[in-house]
C-alpha positions in Angstrom: 23.4 -12.8 -14.4 26.2 -13.8 -12.2 24.1 -14.1 -9.0 23.0 -17.8 -8.4 19.2 -17.3 -7.4 19.2 -20.2 -5.2 22.1 -18.7 -3.1 20.1 -15.2 -2.7 16.6 -16.8 -2.3 17.3 -17.5 1.4 17.9 -13.8 2.2 14.1 -13.2 1.3 11.6 -13.6 4.1 8.4 -15.6 2.4 6.4 -14.6 5.8 6.7 -11.0 5.2 6.6 -11.0 1.4 3.1 -9.9 -0.2 1.3 -11.8 -2.7 2.6 -10.2 -5.5 6.2 -10.7 -4.4 5.8 -14.3 -3.7 4.5 -14.9 -7.2 7.4 -12.8 -8.9 9.7 -14.8 -7.0 8.3 -18.0 -8.7 8.3 -16.2 -12.1 11.8 -15.3 -11.8 12.8 -18.8 -10.5 11.0 -20.4 -13.7 12.5 -17.8 -16.0 15.8 -18.8 -15.1 15.2 -22.3 -15.8 15.3 -23.6 -12.3 13.0 -26.4 -10.6 9.5 -26.0 -9.0 11.2 -27.7 -5.8 13.2 -24.8 -5.1 9.9 -22.4 -4.9 7.8 -24.9 -3.1 10.7 -25.4 -0.4 11.0 -21.7 0.0 7.6 -21.3 0.2 6.8 -23.8 3.1 8.8 -21.2 5.3 5.3 -19.4 5.7 3.2 -22.5 6.9 0.0 -20.2 7.3 -0.3 -19.4 3.5 1.7 -22.6 2.2 -0.5 -24.8 -0.3 1.3 -27.5 -2.5 -1.8 -27.5 -4.7 -1.6 -23.6 -5.5 2.1 -24.0 -5.7 1.8 -26.4 -8.8 -1.2 -24.6 -10.3 0.7 -21.1 -10.3 3.7 -22.7 -11.5 2.2 -24.3 -14.4 0.5 -20.9 -15.1 3.9 -18.8 -15.5 4.4 -18.5 -19.3 6.6 -15.6 -20.8 5.8 -13.5 -17.6 8.8 -11.1 -18.5 9.8 -11.5 -14.8 13.4 -12.5 -14.7 16.3 -12.9 -12.2 16.7 -9.3 -11.9 13.5 -8.9 -10.2 14.2 -11.8 -7.6 17.6 -9.6 -6.7 15.7 -6.4 -6.1 13.1 -8.3 -4.0 16.0 -9.7 -1.9 17.9 -6.0 -1.6 14.0 -4.5 -0.5 14.5 -7.6 2.3 17.8 -6.3 3.4 20.4 -8.7 1.3 23.4 -6.6 -0.2 25.4 -8.2 -3.1 29.1 -9.0 -3.1 31.1 -6.0 -3.8 34.0 -8.2 -4.9 33.2 -7.4 -8.7 34.5 -4.4 -10.6 31.4 -2.1 -11.7 31.3 1.0 -13.6 28.9 2.8 -11.5 28.3 2.0 -7.8 24.6 1.9 -7.3 21.5 0.4 -8.2 20.9 -3.2 -9.4 23.5 -4.2 -11.8 23.6 -5.7 -15.3 27.2 -7.2 -14.7 29.9 -7.7 -17.9 28.9 -11.2 -18.0 25.4 -10.7 -19.0 24.5 -11.3 -22.8 23.1 -8.5 -24.9 19.9 -10.2 -24.6 19.7 -10.6 -20.8 20.1 -6.7 -20.8 17.5 -6.1 -23.3 15.2 -8.6 -21.4 16.0 -6.9 -18.1 15.8 -3.3 -19.5 12.3 -4.0 -21.3 10.9 -5.9 -18.3 11.9 -3.0 -15.8 10.1 -0.5 -17.9 7.2 -2.0 -19.6 4.2 -4.3 -18.9 4.1 -7.4 -21.0 1.1 -5.7 -23.0 2.6 -2.5 -23.8 3.6 -1.7 -27.4 7.1 -0.7 -27.7 8.2 1.7 -30.3 11.8 1.5 -31.7 13.7 2.5 -34.8 17.2 1.2 -36.1 17.0 3.1 -39.3 19.5 6.0 -39.2 21.2 8.6 -41.4 23.9 11.4 -40.8 23.2 14.9 -40.3 25.4 18.0 -41.4 27.7 17.4 -38.6 28.3 14.2 -39.4 26.1 12.6 -36.5 24.1 9.3 -36.8 20.5 10.3 -36.2 17.1 8.0 -36.4 15.4 8.0 -39.7 11.5 7.5 -40.1 8.8 6.2 -37.9 10.4 3.0 -37.1 8.5 -0.2 -35.7 5.7 0.0 -33.1 3.8 -3.2 -33.5 4.8 -5.7 -30.9 4.6 -5.7 -27.5 7.2 -6.0 -24.6 5.8 -9.5 -23.8 6.3 -10.5 -27.3 10.0 -9.1 -27.7 10.9 -10.6 -24.5 9.5 -14.2 -25.9 11.5 -13.7 -28.8 14.7 -12.9 -27.2 14.6 -15.8 -24.7 13.8 -17.9 -27.8 16.6 -17.0 -30.0 19.1 -15.4 -27.5 20.1 -12.7 -30.3 18.9 -9.2 -30.5 19.6 -9.5 -34.7 16.6 -12.1 -34.6 14.6 -10.1 -33.0 15.0 -6.5 -34.1 16.9 -7.3 -37.4 20.1 -6.1 -38.6 21.1 -2.8 -37.6 23.9 0.0 -38.5 26.5 -0.8 -35.8 27.9 2.5 -36.4 24.5 4.2 -35.5 23.2 1.7 -32.7 19.3 1.2 -32.0 17.1 3.8 -30.5 14.1 2.9 -28.6 10.9 5.0 -27.1 10.7 5.2 -23.2 6.9 5.1 -23.1 4.3 2.8 -24.3 2.4 3.4 -27.4 -1.1 2.6 -29.0 0.2 1.2 -32.3 -1.0 4.0 -34.3 1.9 6.1 -34.3 4.6 7.6 -32.5 3.4 11.3 -31.6 2.7 12.4 -28.4 -1.0 12.0 -28.8 -0.3 7.9 -29.4 1.4 7.7 -25.8 -0.8 5.4 -23.7 1.1 5.9 -20.3 3.0 8.8 -19.3 5.5 7.0 -17.2 8.9 8.3 -17.7 11.2 11.1 -18.8 14.6 11.0 -20.3 17.4 12.8 -18.6 20.8 13.5 -20.4 23.7 15.7 -20.7 26.1 15.8 -23.7 28.2 18.4 -22.4 29.6 16.9 -18.9 32.1 14.2 -18.4 30.6 10.7 -17.7 31.7 10.5 -14.5 30.5 14.3 -13.4 26.9 12.8 -15.2 27.1 9.9 -12.8 28.1 11.8 -9.7 25.3 14.6 -10.2 22.9 11.6 -10.8 23.6 10.0 -7.5 23.5 13.4 -5.7 20.1 14.1 -7.0 18.6 11.0 -5.9 16.1 11.0 -9.1 13.8 7.9 -9.3 15.4 6.3 -12.2 14.2 3.0 -13.6 16.9 2.3 -15.7 20.5 3.7 -16.2 22.1 3.3 -19.7 25.5 4.3 -21.1 24.5 5.5 -24.5 27.7 4.0 -26.4 29.0 7.6 -26.7 29.6 10.3 -24.4 26.3 10.5 -22.4 24.6 8.5 -19.5 20.4 8.3 -20.4 18.5 8.0 -17.1 15.0 7.0 -17.7 13.3 8.7 -14.7 10.1 7.5 -13.3 7.7 10.4 -13.0 4.3 8.4 -13.4 2.0 11.4 -14.5 -1.5 10.7 -15.2 -1.9 12.7 -18.5 0.0 14.8 -20.9 -0.6 18.1 -18.8 0.8 16.3 -15.5 3.8 15.0 -17.4 4.8 18.4 -19.0 4.5 19.9 -15.4 6.5 17.0 -13.8 9.3 17.2 -16.5 9.6 20.9 -15.9 10.1 20.6 -12.2 12.4 17.8 -12.8 14.4 19.6 -15.3 14.5 22.8 -13.2 15.9 20.5 -10.2 18.5 19.3 -12.3 19.7 22.8 -13.7 19.6 24.1 -10.2 21.8 21.3 -9.0 24.5 21.8 -11.9 23.4 19.2 -14.2 23.8 20.6 -17.7 20.6 18.9 -19.0 19.4 18.7 -22.6 16.3 20.3 -22.9 15.2 18.4 -26.2 14.5 15.3 -24.1 11.6 16.3 -22.2 8.7 15.3 -24.5 6.9 12.0 -23.7 7.6 10.4 -27.4 11.3 10.8 -26.7 13.8 8.1 -28.0 16.6 6.8 -26.0 19.3 4.3 -26.5 18.3 0.5 -26.3 20.9 -1.4 -24.3 22.7 -4.7 -25.5 23.5 -3.0 -28.9 26.8 -2.3 -30.5 27.2 1.4 -31.3 30.6 2.1 -33.3 33.5 0.7 -31.1 31.3 0.6 -28.0 28.2 -0.7 -26.9 24.9 0.6 -25.6 25.1 -0.9 -22.1 22.4 -1.1 -19.3 24.3 -0.1 -16.2 21.7 -0.3 -13.4 18.0 -0.5 -12.8 15.8 1.0 -9.8 18.3 3.6 -8.9 17.7 6.4 -6.6 14.3 7.2 -5.0 11.5 4.8 -4.8 9.1 6.9 -7.0 8.2 10.5 -8.1 6.4 11.5 -4.7 8.9 10.3 -2.4 11.6 12.4 -4.5 9.4 15.3 -4.8 8.6 15.5 -1.2 12.4 14.9 -0.6 13.1 18.2 -2.5 10.8 20.4 -0.3 12.4 19.1 2.9 15.4 21.0 4.4 18.3 18.6 5.5 17.8 17.1 9.0 19.4 18.8 11.4 21.3 17.0 14.4 20.2 19.3 16.8 17.1 21.0 18.0 16.6 24.5 17.6 15.0 25.3 21.2 14.5 29.1 22.4 14.1 30.2 26.1 10.6 31.0 26.9 11.8 34.6 28.4 13.5 35.5 25.0 10.1 34.4 23.3 8.2 36.6 25.8 10.0 39.4 24.6 9.8 39.0 20.9 7.4 41.1 18.9 5.4 39.1 16.2 2.9 40.5 13.4 -0.5 40.6 14.0 -2.4 37.8 12.5 -4.0 38.6 9.3 -7.8 38.8 8.7 -9.4 38.7 5.4 -12.7 39.1 7.4 -12.2 40.8 10.7 -12.6 38.6 13.6 -14.0 35.9 11.4 -11.7 34.5 8.7 -8.0 34.7 9.0 -4.5 33.5 7.4 -3.5 29.8 7.2 -5.2 26.5 5.9 -9.1 27.3 6.0 -11.4 24.3 5.2 -14.8 25.3 4.1 -17.1 22.5 4.4 -20.8 21.7 3.4 -23.1 19.1 1.9 -23.1 19.2 -1.7 -25.8 22.0 -3.4 -26.1 23.9 -0.2 -24.6 27.1 -1.3 -20.8 26.6 -0.1 -19.7 28.0 -3.8 -21.7 30.8 -3.5 -20.4 31.5 0.0 -16.8 31.1 -1.3 -17.3 33.7 -4.5 -18.9 36.1 -2.2 -16.2 36.0 0.2 -13.4 36.7 -2.8 -15.9 39.4 -4.3 -16.2 41.2 -0.8 -12.4 41.1 0.0 -11.4 42.2 -3.2 -13.5 45.0 -3.3 -13.5 45.7 0.5 -16.8 45.7 1.4 -18.6 43.6 4.4 -19.0 40.2 4.4 -21.4 38.5 6.6 -21.8 42.2 8.4 -18.1 42.0 9.2 -15.6 44.5 7.8 -13.1 42.7 5.7 -9.5 43.8 4.5 -8.9 44.7 1.1 -6.7 42.5 -0.9 -6.3 40.3 -3.9 -8.0 37.3 -4.0 -7.8 34.1 -6.3 -10.8 31.7 -6.9 -9.9 28.4 -8.5 -13.5 27.5 -9.6 -12.6 24.0 -10.7 -16.2 22.7 -11.3 -17.5 25.6 -13.1 -17.1 27.5 -16.6 -16.3 30.9 -17.4 -19.7 31.3 -18.7 -21.3 30.3 -15.0 -18.9 32.1 -13.3 -19.6 35.4 -15.3 -23.5 34.8 -14.3 -22.7 34.2 -10.7 -20.5 37.3 -10.2 -23.2 39.5 -12.0 -25.5 38.3 -9.5 -23.7 38.9 -6.2 -22.5 42.3 -7.6 -26.2 43.3 -7.9 -27.0 42.0 -4.8 -24.2 44.2 -3.0 -24.8 47.2 -4.9 -21.8 46.8 -6.8 -21.0 47.4 -10.6 -18.0 45.2 -12.5 -15.9 48.5 -12.9 -15.3 48.2 -9.0 -13.8 44.4 -9.7 -9.9 45.3 -9.2 -7.4 43.6 -11.3 -6.1 41.3 -8.5 -9.2 39.5 -8.2 -8.5 36.5 -10.5 -10.3 33.4 -11.5 -9.3 30.2 -13.0 -11.1 27.0 -14.1 -8.3 24.5 -14.0 -5.2 23.8 -11.9 -2.8 21.1 -11.4 -3.1 18.5 -8.4 -1.2 19.0 -5.1 2.3 17.5 -5.6 1.7 17.9 -9.2 2.5 21.4 -10.0 -0.2 23.2 -8.0 2.1 24.4 -5.5 4.5 25.8 -8.4 1.5 27.7 -10.1 0.8 29.4 -7.0 4.3 30.5 -6.3 4.3 31.7 -9.8 0.8 33.7 -9.5 2.1 35.2 -6.3 4.9 36.8 -8.4 2.6 38.2 -10.6 -0.1 39.1 -8.1 1.6 39.8 -4.7 -1.0 41.6 -3.2 -3.1 38.5 -3.0 -3.9 37.5 0.5 -7.2 35.2 -0.2 -6.8 32.0 -2.3 -9.8 29.9 -2.6 -9.8 26.2 -4.2 -13.3 25.1 -5.1 -13.4 22.1 -4.7 -10.3 20.2 -2.5 -11.4 16.8 -4.5 -10.5 18.5 -7.6 -6.7 19.1 -6.8 -6.0 15.9 -4.6 -3.1 14.0 -6.5 -5.0 10.7 -6.7 -1.4 8.5 -6.1 -2.2 7.4 -2.7 0.8 5.4 -1.2 -0.3 1.9 -0.8 1.6 1.5 2.6 -0.2 4.9 4.1 -3.6 5.1 5.9 -5.9 8.0 4.9 -5.2 10.2 7.7 -1.4 9.8 6.7 -2.4 10.6 3.2 -4.8 13.4 3.8 -2.4 15.1 6.4 0.6 15.0 4.0 -1.5 16.5 1.4 -2.8 19.1 3.4 0.4 20.1 5.0 1.7 20.8 1.2 -1.0 23.8 1.1 -0.8 24.7 5.0 2.8 25.2 4.0 1.9 27.3 1.1 -0.3 29.2 3.0 2.4 30.2 5.6 4.9 31.2 3.3 2.8 33.6 1.7 0.7 34.6 4.6 -2.5 33.5 2.6 -5.8 32.5 3.9 -5.9 29.3 1.7 -9.7 28.1 1.7 -10.4 24.8 0.1 -14.3 24.0 -0.3 -14.8 20.5 0.7 -17.9 18.1 0.9 -19.2 16.3 3.8 -19.8 12.4 4.0 -23.5 11.1 3.6 -23.5 10.2 7.3 -24.5 12.7 9.7 -23.3 13.1 13.4 -25.2 15.7 15.2 -22.5 15.4 18.3 -20.0 17.3 16.2 -20.6 18.8 13.0 -16.9 18.4 11.7 -17.1 14.7 12.1 -19.4 15.1 9.0 -16.3 16.2 6.7 -15.8 13.7 3.8 -12.1 11.9 4.5 -10.0 11.3 7.4 -9.6 13.9 10.5 -6.2 14.3 9.0 -7.9 17.5 6.9 -9.2 19.0 10.2 -5.8 18.4 12.0 -3.9 20.2 9.5 -6.3 23.4 9.5 -5.5 26.8 11.3 -9.3 27.4 11.1 -12.2 25.4 9.9 -15.8 26.4 8.9 -18.8 24.1 8.8 -22.0 25.3 7.1 -24.8 23.1 8.2 -28.7 23.1 7.3 -31.5 21.1 9.4 -33.2 20.5 5.8 -31.6 21.1 2.2 -34.5 23.3 1.3 -34.0 25.8 4.3 -32.9 29.3 3.5 -31.4 29.3 7.0 -27.8 27.6 7.8 -25.7 27.4 11.0 -21.8 28.3 10.2 -19.8 26.6 12.8 -16.1 28.1 13.0 -13.2 26.3 14.9 -10.0 28.2 15.2 -6.6 28.1 16.5 -6.5 32.0 16.9 -9.9 33.3 18.0 -11.5 30.1 19.5 -15.0 28.7 18.4 -18.2 30.3 17.5 -21.3 30.0 15.6 -23.3 32.3 13.2 -26.8 32.0 11.9 -26.9 32.8 8.4 -29.7 33.4 5.7 -29.6 32.5 2.0 -31.3 35.4 -0.1 -32.3 33.4 -3.3 -32.8 36.5 -5.5 -29.0 37.6 -4.8 -27.6 34.1 -3.8 -26.0 35.8 -0.8 -25.7 34.6 2.3 -26.4 37.2 5.2 -25.6 37.2 8.6 -28.7 37.0 11.3 -27.4 36.4 14.5 -25.0 34.6 16.4 -25.0 31.1 17.7 -25.5 32.0 21.4 -28.4 34.2 20.6 -29.9 31.4 18.5 -29.5 28.9 21.4 -30.9 31.6 23.9 -33.9 32.3 21.4 -34.7 28.6 21.1 -34.4 28.3 25.3 -36.8 31.5 25.3 -39.4 29.9 23.0 -39.3 26.8 25.2 -39.6 28.9 28.2 -42.3 31.1 27.1 -44.6 28.1 25.1 -44.2 26.1 28.6 -47.7 26.0 30.5 -46.0 26.5 33.8 -44.7 30.1 32.4 -47.9 30.9 31.2 -49.5 30.1 34.7 -47.0 32.0 36.7 -47.4 35.0 34.3 -51.3 35.0 34.8 -50.9 34.5 38.8 -48.8 37.5 38.8 -51.0 39.5 36.7 -53.7 38.5 39.5 -51.5 38.7 42.5 -49.2 41.8 41.8 -47.5 41.9 45.3 -46.7 37.9 44.7 -47.8 34.9 46.0 -46.5 31.8 47.9 -47.7 28.3 46.6 -47.1 24.8 46.8 -46.4 22.6 43.6 -49.7 20.6 44.2 -51.8 24.1 44.7 -50.0 25.2 41.5 -50.9 22.3 39.4 -54.6 22.7 40.4 -54.7 26.5 39.8 -53.0 25.9 36.4 -56.1 25.0 34.4 -57.5 28.4 35.0 -54.3 30.4 33.8 -52.9 28.1 31.2 -55.8 25.8 30.2 -53.9 22.6 31.0 -52.0 21.2 34.0 -48.5 19.1 34.6 -47.6 16.8 37.0 -47.2 18.3 40.4 -43.9 16.2 40.8 -42.3 18.1 38.1 -43.4 21.3 38.7 -40.8 22.1 41.4 -37.9 21.3 38.9 -39.6 23.6 36.2 -39.4 26.7 39.0 -35.9 25.8 39.4 -34.9 25.4 35.9 -37.1 28.5 34.9 -35.7 30.9 37.7 -33.2 32.4 36.0 -35.7 33.1 32.8 -38.3 34.5 35.5 -36.2 37.1 36.6 -34.4 37.8 33.2 -37.6 38.2 30.9 -40.5 38.7 33.2 -38.8 40.4 36.2 -40.4 37.7 38.7 -38.2 36.6 41.6 -38.8 32.9 42.3 -37.6 32.1 46.0 -37.0 28.5 46.6 -37.9 26.6 49.8 -35.7 27.3 52.9 -35.6 23.4 53.7 -37.2 20.0 52.6 -39.8 20.4 55.1 -41.2 23.5 53.4 -42.3 22.8 49.9 -43.8 26.3 49.0 -42.2 28.5 46.6 -42.5 32.6 46.3 -43.0 34.7 43.4 -42.9 38.3 43.4 -41.9 41.4 41.2 -38.1 42.0 41.4 -37.2 45.6 43.1 -33.6 45.0 43.2 -31.5 45.8 40.1 -28.0 44.4 41.5 -28.5 40.9 39.7 -26.4 42.3 36.8 -22.8 42.4 37.0 -21.4 44.8 39.8 -18.7 47.2 39.0 -17.1 45.7 42.3 -17.0 42.2 43.9 -14.9 40.2 46.4 -12.8 37.6 45.5 -10.4 35.9 47.9 -10.6 38.9 50.3 -9.0 41.5 47.5 -10.8 44.3 45.9 -11.3 44.9 42.5 -12.6 47.4 40.2 -13.7 47.4 36.7 -12.0 49.8 34.7 -11.7 50.4 30.9 -13.2 47.0 30.7 -10.8 45.1 32.7 -10.5 44.3 36.5 -8.0 46.0 38.6 -6.9 44.7 41.9 -7.0 47.7 44.3 -6.4 46.0 47.7 
């Protein structure tokens, strides 16, 4: 390289370097033949971590690391350094392999950028001419050496011919862009689905370069093919062949949408590209740049879904806003479950999947759910932990419990047992589905964990990661007016103060929700559960549900308020103070007046037990409303502290219920049609 690494090194702040960056700096310096003293002196600028013994030990361990000066240059750029612009460059972005670099240097940089030292690299130098007189790769080629071995040999001999053998200089050499298992060169032999090739044979080189720059693709290496095209090795970081195909499709569609005339034949994972540093006819297969454009796939993909930033705020006057008419919020279950991003959370094996499937069937057929009317619409149930066999059995059981038949299931109630992850094709799958079934207003993903991307950025915390992924689901729900429900698990540790604090993961999931449902049981074997709902549209509520094992259907029992009142009444009715008051009122139907001490003594006769007289007064005060509501007994409190007696009598006045008129700050109001109206 033409950069003097000892001149670049001071631009890297050792204090802010990660441990991995620190090691790579040392590897790069040693790889370029520089002395340990340079690394040692630079490391001393971080006194809190500097250890001369570690420096020596690590330096001695750097053997054939494959890390070159190009890596150090990139680290320096990440820390804000910019190379001089005085040199002529073919293309003006990325980290450049300049004209003075040897062909071996180009290949080393290329291999160390794309591959790990242990990756098996596949290439071919045999060629033949097709009917159009074009050179094509012939045979399977070689796939028996690792990137580390090739780099070591290139450093040792400094000549690609010693490493790859003589080749047809008219044809060049081809190399496959992903690592292989050493057993073949088919897609099934690919061990890591990192890259896809982007190329155009029909556009001028300058136009290709311009479009690649505008699209900001996460290009790992950019190569001049030695012919009429640039080869962009784009980093897509797929976890398997399915995700690779999805991301490749998204990438190619984006290229075409942006006017890049892409060669569709290049999107398989075992595709051949051009090996840089190799003669091809009168030209060279040239490495132009590495690490071009976006940092990675997630960064690039996110940028594609974001509109360009506006320089001004789009504000609206409050007066104009109040004059607008908006569509009513769409409810799939009236007064209960509405459109938006809606997590449904419960502990494992507590019946949440039965809840979700019953919801889909009820909405799709238009029958009641939890004793609430539904709005009939299409429903999609992604049962990602089930098989078709199990789903068939579950649907049959619910249908029987609801008195329905399979003939009543509409065509727009659909099921799937596999889906792509968030940010890896799920959004596109739902978009295509909505084109085919536009009547769909309910989509249930069971369970959320099955569509998590698994590619969490290291510089983000759990809240940021959860918020970003849930925002993608919310955006999809908002776009189509869907109730997009995700089934989710609770964490192991309970929190009785707030059931939603039991949600697995961070609060980023709940904060993204338009509505959230939590299904909780006191005991796993209980058939009764509490459904807690928090909503931005209908507020908070609780329902008590009963699970019927014969039909596997959750049934509405009562509201949370009724449940709370039942518990309070049960406590009131069983209290010996209440039992004694009721007994005394039977013996003294006209009422009685009594002090707490006297009451304590008489309790044994009526309740069979007594309580401390010091708490009886508090019990009377606490139960005064219950005496009146449930037993029509009026409890009158002592007039002052000197008079300690309490009066009990049957209430003959029915005006303790809400009056039709009442006085508020001098105004008179009337209750008409369920609303209060001021009349004077």
